[in-house]
Structure formats: C-alpha cells, structure tokens
C-alpha positions as CSV (number, residue, x, y, z in Angstrom):
1,M,20.7,-0.5,-5.3
2,S,20.4,-3.8,-3.4
3,D,18.4,-6.8,-4.5
4,F,14.9,-7.4,-3.3
5,G,15.8,-10.1,-0.7
6,T,18.4,-7.9,0.9
7,T,16.0,-5.0,1.0
8,L,13.3,-7.1,2.5
9,R,15.6,-8.4,5.2
10,E,16.8,-4.9,6.1
11,K,13.3,-3.5,6.3
12,R,12.0,-6.4,8.3
13,R,14.9,-6.1,10.8
14,A,14.5,-2.3,11.0
15,A,10.8,-2.9,11.9
16,G,11.8,-5.4,14.6
17,I,9.7,-8.2,13.1
18,S,10.7,-11.8,12.8
19,Q,10.4,-13.8,9.6
20,R,7.6,-15.8,11.2
21,E,5.7,-12.8,12.3
22,L,6.0,-11.1,8.9
23,A,4.8,-14.3,7.2
24,D,1.8,-14.7,9.6
25,R,0.8,-11.0,9.1
26,A,1.2,-11.3,5.3
27,G,-0.7,-14.5,5.1
28,V,2.2,-16.5,3.5
29,D,4.3,-19.4,4.7
30,F,7.3,-18.7,6.9
31,S,9.7,-20.5,4.4
32,Y,8.5,-18.2,1.7
33,I,9.9,-15.1,3.5
34,S,13.1,-17.0,4.2
35,K,13.5,-18.0,0.6
36,L,12.8,-14.4,-0.6
37,E,15.4,-13.0,1.8
38,N,18.0,-15.5,0.8
39,G,17.5,-14.9,-3.0
40,R,16.2,-18.5,-3.6
41,L,12.9,-17.1,-5.0
42,P,12.3,-14.2,-7.4
43,A,10.6,-11.1,-6.0
44,P,6.8,-11.6,-5.5
45,S,4.1,-9.7,-7.3
46,A,3.8,-6.0,-6.9
47,E,0.6,-6.5,-4.8
48,T,2.5,-8.8,-2.4
49,I,5.4,-6.3,-2.2
50,V,2.9,-3.5,-1.4
51,R,1.3,-5.6,1.3
52,L,4.7,-6.4,2.9
53,S,5.8,-2.8,2.8
54,R,2.6,-1.8,4.6
55,I,3.3,-4.4,7.3
56,L,6.9,-3.2,7.6
57,G,5.9,0.5,7.7
58,C,7.9,1.6,4.7
59,P,6.9,3.3,1.5
60,P,6.1,0.7,-1.2
61,E,8.4,2.2,-3.7
62,E,11.4,1.5,-1.4
63,M,10.7,-2.2,-1.9
64,L,9.2,-2.1,-5.5
65,A,12.3,-0.5,-6.9
66,P,14.8,-3.2,-6.0
67,A,12.3,-5.8,-7.2
68,K,12.1,-3.9,-10.5
69,K,8.3,-3.9,-10.2
70,F,5.6,-1.2,-10.8
71,P,2.5,-0.8,-8.6
72,S,-0.5,-2.1,-10.5
73,S,-1.9,1.5,-10.6
74,V,1.1,2.6,-12.5
75,E,1.0,-0.3,-14.9
76,H,-2.6,0.3,-15.7
77,G,-2.0,4.0,-16.1
78,I,0.8,3.7,-18.6
79,S,0.2,0.5,-20.4
80,G,-2.5,1.9,-22.6
81,E,-0.8,5.1,-23.3
82,P,2.0,5.0,-26.0
83,A,3.2,8.5,-25.1
84,A,3.7,7.4,-21.4
85,L,5.8,4.4,-22.5
86,R,7.9,6.6,-24.8
87,F,8.5,9.1,-22.0
88,L,9.6,6.3,-19.6
89,D,11.8,4.8,-22.3
90,D,13.4,8.2,-23.0
91,A,13.9,8.9,-19.3
92,S,15.4,5.5,-18.6
93,K,18.0,6.1,-21.4
94,L,19.2,9.2,-19.6
95,N,20.4,7.3,-16.5
96,L,18.9,10.0,-14.2
97,S,20.2,10.3,-10.7
98,A,17.8,10.2,-7.7
99,D,17.9,13.9,-7.5
100,E,17.1,14.3,-11.2
101,W,14.1,11.9,-10.9
102,E,12.9,14.1,-8.0
103,Q,13.4,17.2,-10.0
104,L,11.4,15.6,-12.8
105,R,8.6,14.7,-10.4
106,G,8.5,18.3,-9.3
107,T,8.1,19.4,-12.9
108,L,5.3,16.9,-13.4
109,H,3.4,18.2,-10.4
110,G,3.8,21.8,-11.8
111,L,2.1,20.8,-15.0
112,R,-1.3,20.7,-13.4
113,S,-0.9,23.1,-10.4
114,D,-2.5,26.5,-10.3
115,P,0.0,29.1,-11.6
116,K,-0.9,31.4,-8.6
117,D,0.4,28.7,-6.3
118,R,3.8,28.6,-7.9
119,S,6.5,30.7,-6.3
C-alpha cells in the first residue's frame, strides 16, 4: 500500500486536475496540496480526505486507507461499542488479504438480509 501523498498525487493526475485546481476546489491553499503530495505534511482529517476524494471522483476508502484514517461515520459507529472494537482488533491480528476482507463484508451483509434472498 502506498502512502497518502503518493495516492493523492496518483488520483489527482488520473483525474486530470492540477494541484492548483484541486486546492481551489477543496478550499485549501495550493502549497498545502503540494506538501501533502511530497510527504512534508501528515495526511489531513478524514473529512478533508473525503472531500478530496469526491473532487477527484474516487471512492473515499481508496484515499482513507493509505492515510490510515476512518470516516467519521465509522468512528462514531464503533467507538461506543466495545464488541465492535474487539472485532476489529481480532480481524486486524489475522492480517487478512483484500479478498478475505471482501468475503467478510459479504458475510456481514448476509447477517441482516432476508433468508429468501440468499442463493
């Protein structure tokens, strides 16, 4: 997994947006984007990352993951639930692959779905 600055640069270039244009659209200073991309500043808040990902047209988790950040909705959802924190701790210790994480997501979705819909 690449670091946040590298990911930001790759996503920005893929979107065909200059640093200055991204900064203007995100409401931040041009030099801030440059410093993020060059690793001179730590990753911004999750909210800023989500805003940047929307401008760049990519799923927020593709930028949140290299920044090692959770969306605020996830933080609020798990922070008050000890079982959720234990689950995430256990899962992280398993060093799951991307495919295993997706399989686990599928299992989670199956917990609340109508049994008639499962095939």
